[in-house]
ZAPA-571557 format. One record per atom (N, C-alpha, C): residue number from 1; residue in one letter; chain; atom name; x, y, z. Coordinates in Angstrom, 1 decimal, decimal comma, m for minus. Each point is the difference from the previous one (the first is absolute). Example, Ala and Ser with C-alpha at 12.3 -4.5 7.8 and 13.67 -1.06 7.14 Angstrom:
BEGIN
SITE   n res chain atom      X      Y      Z
SITE   1   a     A    N   13,2   m5,7    7,8
SITE   1   a     A   CA   m0,9    1,2    0,0
SITE   1   a     A    C    0,9    1,2    0,0
SITE   2   s     A    N   m0,4    1,1   m0,7
SITE   2   s     A   CA    0,9    1,1    0,0
SITE   2   s     A    C   m0,8    1,1    0,8
***
This chain:
BEGIN
SITE   n res chain atom      X      Y      Z
SITE   1   m     A    N    0,8   m1,2    0,3
SITE   1   m     A   CA   m0,5    1,0   m0,5
SITE   1   m     A    C    0,8    1,6    0,1
SITE   2   s     A    N    1,0    0,0    0,9
SITE   2   s     A   CA    0,6    0,6   m0,8
SITE   2   s     A    C    1,0    0,5   m0,7
SITE   3   c     A    N    0,2   m0,7   m0,4
SITE   3   c     A   CA    0,7    0,0   m1,5
SITE   3   c     A    C   m1,1    0,3   m0,8
SITE   4   q     A    N   m1,4   m0,1   m0,1
SITE   4   q     A   CA   m1,5    0,7   m0,9
SITE   4   q     A    C    0,3    1,8    0,0
SITE   5   t     A    N    0,3    0,5    1,1
SITE   5   t     A   CA   m0,3    1,1    0,9
SITE   5   t     A    C    0,9    0,2   m0,3
SITE   6   t     A    N    1,4   m0,3    0,1
SITE   6   t     A   CA    1,4    1,2    0,3
SITE   6   t     A    C   m0,4    0,1   m2,5
SITE   7   i     A    N    0,1   m1,1   m0,9
SITE   7   i     A   CA   m0,2    0,2   m1,1
SITE   7   i     A    C   m1,2    0,7   m0,5
SITE   8   g     A    N   m1,4    0,7    0,3
SITE   8   g     A   CA   m0,8    0,8    0,5
SITE   8   g     A    C    0,5    1,7    0,3
SITE   9   w     A    N    0,5   m0,3    0,6
SITE   9   w     A   CA    0,7    1,1    0,4
SITE   9   w     A    C    1,4    0,2   m0,8
SITE  10   s     A    N    0,5   m0,7   m0,3
SITE  10   s     A   CA    1,1   m0,1   m0,9
SITE  10   s     A    C   m0,7    1,2   m1,4
SITE  11   l     A    N   m1,1   m0,9   m0,8
SITE  11   l     A   CA   m0,5    0,5   m1,6
SITE  11   l     A    C   m1,1    1,2    0,8
SITE  12   i     A    N   m0,5    0,6    0,7
SITE  12   i     A   CA   m0,6    1,1    0,7
SITE  12   i     A    C    1,1    1,1    0,3
SITE  13   t     A    N    1,1   m0,3    1,0
SITE  13   t     A   CA    1,0    1,4   m0,3
SITE  13   t     A    C    0,7    0,6   m1,0
SITE  14   s     A    N    0,5   m2,0   m1,1
SITE  14   s     A   CA    0,0    0,4   m1,2
SITE  14   s     A    C   m0,1    1,5   m1,6
SITE  15   g     A    N   m1,1   m0,8    0,6
SITE  15   g     A   CA   m1,5    0,6   m0,5
SITE  15   g     A    C   m0,2    1,5   m0,1
SITE  16   i     A    N    0,0    0,3    0,8
SITE  16   i     A   CA   m0,1    1,6    1,0
SITE  16   i     A    C    1,5    0,5   m0,2
SITE  17   v     A    N    1,0   m0,7    0,1
SITE  17   v     A   CA    1,7    0,7   m0,5
SITE  17   v     A    C   m0,1    0,1   m1,7
SITE  18   t     A    N   m0,1   m1,0   m0,5
SITE  18   t     A   CA   m0,5    0,1   m1,4
SITE  18   t     A    C   m0,9    1,3   m0,8
SITE  19   l     A    N   m0,9    0,7    1,2
SITE  19   l     A   CA   m0,7    0,9   m0,8
SITE  19   l     A    C    0,5    1,1    1,1
SITE  20   l     A    N    0,3   m0,2    0,4
SITE  20   l     A   CA    1,3    1,6    1,3
SITE  20   l     A    C    0,6   m0,1   m1,6
SITE  21   l     A    N    1,2   m0,1   m0,5
SITE  21   l     A   CA    1,8   m0,3   m0,4
SITE  21   l     A    C   m1,2    1,2   m1,3
SITE  22   a     A    N   m1,5   m0,2   m0,7
SITE  22   a     A   CA    0,5    0,2   m0,8
SITE  22   a     A    C   m1,0    1,9    0,2
SITE  23   y     A    N    0,2    0,3    0,9
SITE  23   y     A   CA   m0,6    1,1    0,6
SITE  23   y     A    C    1,7    0,7    0,7
SITE  24   l     A    N    0,9   m0,6    0,4
SITE  24   l     A   CA    0,5    0,6    0,8
SITE  24   l     A    C    1,5    0,9   m0,9
SITE  25   p     A    N    0,3    1,0    0,8
SITE  25   p     A   CA    0,7    1,4   m1,0
SITE  25   p     A    C    1,6   m1,1   m0,8
SITE  26   y     A    N    0,3   m0,6    0,6
SITE  26   y     A   CA    1,7   m0,6   m0,1
SITE  26   y     A    C   m0,4   m0,8   m0,6
SITE  27   p     A    N    1,2   m0,7   m0,5
SITE  27   p     A   CA   m0,2   m1,2   m1,2
SITE  27   p     A    C   m0,2   m0,8    1,0
SITE  28   s     A    N   m0,8   m1,1   m0,4
SITE  28   s     A   CA   m0,2   m1,7    0,4
SITE  28   s     A    C    0,6   m1,0    0,4
SITE  29   l     A    N    1,6   m0,1   m0,2
SITE  29   l     A   CA    1,2    0,0    0,3
SITE  29   l     A    C    0,3   m0,1    1,4
SITE  30   y     A    N   m0,1    1,3    0,6
SITE  30   y     A   CA    1,1    0,2    0,6
SITE  30   y     A    C   m1,7    0,0    1,8
SITE  31   w     A    N   m1,0   m0,2   m0,8
SITE  31   w     A   CA   m1,1   m0,2    0,8
SITE  31   w     A    C   m0,3   m1,4    0,2
SITE  32   g     A    N    0,4   m1,0   m0,5
SITE  32   g     A   CA    0,2   m0,7   m0,1
SITE  32   g     A    C    1,1   m1,2    1,5
SITE  33   i     A    N    0,9    1,0   m1,3
SITE  33   i     A   CA    1,2   m0,6    1,2
SITE  33   i     A    C    0,5    0,5    2,0
SITE  34   g     A    N   m1,1    1,4    0,3
SITE  34   g     A   CA   m0,2    0,3    0,7
SITE  34   g     A    C   m1,3   m0,8    0,8
SITE  35   l     A    N   m0,9   m0,4   m1,1
SITE  35   l     A   CA   m0,5   m1,1    0,9
SITE  35   l     A    C   m0,2   m1,7    1,0
SITE  36   l     A    N    0,9   m0,2   m1,7
SITE  36   l     A   CA    0,7   m1,0    0,5
SITE  36   l     A    C    1,5   m0,2    1,4
SITE  37   v     A    N    0,2    1,2   m0,4
SITE  37   v     A   CA    0,6   m0,1    1,4
SITE  37   v     A    C   m0,3    0,4    1,6
SITE  38   l     A    N   m1,3    0,7   m0,4
SITE  38   l     A   CA   m1,3    0,1    1,4
SITE  38   l     A    C    0,2   m1,7    0,2
SITE  39   g     A    N   m1,1   m0,7   m0,8
SITE  39   g     A   CA   m0,6   m0,8   m0,3
SITE  39   g     A    C    1,9   m1,3    1,0
SITE  40   v     A    N    1,0    0,5   m0,5
SITE  40   v     A   CA    1,0   m1,7    0,5
SITE  40   v     A    C    0,1    1,1    1,5
SITE  41   v     A    N    0,0    1,5    0,2
SITE  41   v     A   CA   m0,2    0,1    1,3
SITE  41   v     A    C   m0,3   m0,1    0,9
SITE  42   v     A    N   m1,0    0,0   m0,3
SITE  42   v     A   CA   m1,7   m0,4    1,0
SITE  42   v     A    C   m0,6   m1,8    0,0
SITE  43   f     A    N    1,0   m0,7   m0,4
SITE  43   f     A   CA   m0,1   m1,1   m0,1
SITE  43   f     A    C    1,1   m0,8    1,1
SITE  44   v     A    N    1,2    0,8   m0,3
SITE  44   v     A   CA    1,1    0,2    1,1
SITE  44   v     A    C   m0,2   m0,1    1,5
SITE  45   l     A    N   m0,9    1,5    0,1
SITE  45   l     A   CA   m0,5    0,8    1,2
SITE  45   l     A    C   m0,9   m1,8    0,7
SITE  46   r     A    N   m1,1    0,0   m1,0
SITE  46   r     A   CA   m0,6   m1,1    0,4
SITE  46   r     A    C    0,5   m1,1    1,1
SITE  47   r     A    N    1,5   m0,8   m0,8
SITE  47   r     A   CA    0,5   m1,4    0,2
SITE  47   r     A    C   m0,1    0,7    1,3
SITE  48   l     A    N    1,1    1,1   m0,1
SITE  48   l     A   CA    1,0    0,6    1,5
SITE  48   l     A    C   m1,0   m0,3    0,8
SITE  49   f     A    N   m1,1    0,4    0,2
SITE  49   f     A   CA   m0,9    0,6    1,3
SITE  49   f     A    C   m1,3   m0,7   m0,1
***
């Protein structure tokens, strides 16, 4: 059940991010890299604490 919930949230989040990237001012590559780094930081912090 947890896996399905994770996949669902991942799809919803990626859809929202895709829509946002179309409207953000800077090139989407920078936003993509920034969000990827943020995701890794959140993942690591949740593992540590």
